[in-house]
C-alpha positions, 0 to 999 in steps of 0.5 A, a space after each residue: 544470537 551472535 557475538 558482539 564482534 560479528 556484523 548483523 544485517 537488519 532490513 530497513 522497513 518503511 510503512 506509508 499510507 496512500 489515498 487510493 485515487 483509481 484502479 486501472 480495470 485492464 491491469 489492476 494498477 493502482 493510482 495512489 496519492 501521498 498523505 501530503 497530496 503532492 505526489 502520485 504513483 501508479 507502479 503498484 498493483 492490487 495485492 494478491 496476498 492475502 487472498 481476497 484483499 484485491 476484491 475487498 479493495 475493489 468493492 469498497 472503491 466501487 462503493 465510492 468509499 475514500 480508502 487509505 492503503 498501507 504500503 510496506 517497503 523492504 529490500 527494494 520490494 513494495 506491497 500493499 499490506 492493508 487498507 481502511 476507510 478514511 474517516 477524516 473530514 475534508 
């Protein structure tokens, strides 16, 4: 609790879903495509936390499943926090 006159800083958090396009075998960097399909990025690695998520994503991707990865961004840091299989019809 703070008095009403005191400044309070609140982090800005954004959540974005990307389609997984590829996983680089040598360094674990991900190729992700935005929901609109007009932007790709290759600056995030497979997540190391929670333990085992990297293996889950790699295994599902290896089985030719279409995956959606959820990326959280806050205070200048970005991290893949979850994944799910894309069940939408193309």
